[in-house]
N, C-alpha and C positions, 0 to 999 in steps of 0.2 A: 494425422496430427499426433506427434508423440505425446505421451502422457508426461506432464512436467509439474513442477511446483506451481505453475500458473493456475492449475486446476485444484490445487490443495490450498489450505490456509497457510499463509506464510507465518512462521513462528520465528522469531529472532534467533540469534546465535544461542546454541545450547538448549533449544526448545523453549526458551522464555520469550516474552514479548507479546506482540499482537498475534491473535489467532484468527481462525475462521469464525464460524458461528459460535459465539459463546467463548468465554475465556478459558474454560477448563479443558475442552476437548480439541481434537484435531478434525473438526468437521470442515468440509469443503464449502466455501462460499459459492463456488461455481462447479458445475458438472464438467466432465471431460470436454476440453476444447472450447468452453464458453467464454473464456477470457478474451479470445479474439473478437467475439461479437461486441463485447463491452468496449474494447479498444477501437473497433471500427466505428461504433456509435460516437465515441468521443472525438475521433479525428474527422468524423462526418459533420459534427457540430462546428468544429473549427480546427485548422491545422495545429498540431501540438508537438512539443518536445517530449521525449520519454519521461523525464522527470515530471512534467505537467500531467501526464497520464497517470503516473503513480499517485501524485497528490490528489487528483480528481477522484480516483477510486478510494483512496484512504478517507478523503472528506465525505464521500458518499456513504461509507461504512462508519462514520462517526469516530474514526480513529481506531476502531477495533480490528481492522484488517488492512494490510497494506501489501500489495504484491511486490516481491523483491525485484530489483533491477535485473537480476539474473534470470528472471522469468519474462518480464515485460520486453526487454530488448530482443531476445530471441523470437518472441512472438511478433514483434514489429518487423524483424528481418524476414520471417516466414510470410507475413502479409505482403511485404514488398516483393518477395520472390514469386508469390502467387498472382501478383499483379493487382492486388486489392488496395495497396497503398503506394504512394510515391514519397520520395525523400528529397528535400532540398537542404543544403548546408547553409547555415547562418551563423557567423561568428564562431566557427568551429563546432557548432551543435547541429544535430540533425532535426529537422522539423518534418513531421509526417502528416500527410493528407490522404483522404480516401480517394480512390479512383472510381470511374464509372463502373468498372467490373466489381469493385468492392461494394459499391452501393447496390448493385444487382444481387450480389451474393448475400448481403445483409437483408435485402427485401425477400429473397427466396427462403431465408431462414428466420423469418420474422418471429415465429412462435418461440424458437430457442433464444433469440436475442431478447424478446420480451420477458421470458422467464428469468434470465440472468439479471436483467435490469430490475425486475420486480423484487428480487432478493435484496438488491442494493436499496431500493426504496423502502422495503420492510425494515431493514437494519436502520435506516435513517429515522423512520418513524419510531422504532423502539427506543432509540437513544434521545429522541426529542426532549429538549429541556435538560439534557445531560451536559457534562462538561464539554467544552469545545475540543475538537480533535487535536489541536495543537497542544493543549494541556495534557490530554490523555497520553499523547506521544512523549511529551517531556517527562511525565511521571514514570512511564515505563522505562525510558532511557535512564533516569536516575536510579531506579531499582536495579536495573541490569548492571549499570556501571559499579554500584556498590557491591553487588553480588559477585561480579567478576573480580573486583579488587580484593575482596575478602577471601575468595577462593584461591588466590595466588600464594597464600601463606602468611607468615608472620607480618605484623604491621607494627611499625615503631611508634613510640610515644609521640614523637614530633608529627608523624603522619596522622595519628589519631586526633591530635589537637587541631591540625590543619583541616582535616575533613569535618570534624565537629564544628569548627568555626565557619566553614563554608555552608554547612547545613543550617546552622543557627542564623547565619546572615540571610539565607534563602527564606527561612521561616519568618524572620522579621520583615522581610520585603513583602511576603504574602499577606501577613497580618496587617500591614499598612493599608492594603487595598480595601 
């Protein structure tokens, strides 16, 4: 199995955004090759699209880690090539399901699969009572968008007013809740 970003913490563009274990470092949430076990477990529970797999993992980590599509889809392709997953097309999307060979592979590697799933469970317990993953993601997206815009260079007075108004409107909406 080639070493890929699947086994490292995904950090958004420019090294910002969601990381692996903890926000400051580049710790891996999974050891080498373990993401395939998580994916096999998820498609073993029920057939899923790639996006559903990404969201399930992100939710399991409380929004602090999200594998990139550039990692998940090649892993799904590998699982299909190994005969561990099957693919059906639905409305232009691929839905993945575990095969009997995939179930046998997962059972034969139960300890590794349990260790990876245990780290997800630990992350979920650590953030228990914290903000919902959707809000964490939205806050990170806002910070990244502002950072990227400010890094592009000079900003006009009209743009400053427009951005400030959008942020003030968001604050007012949040405070109403």
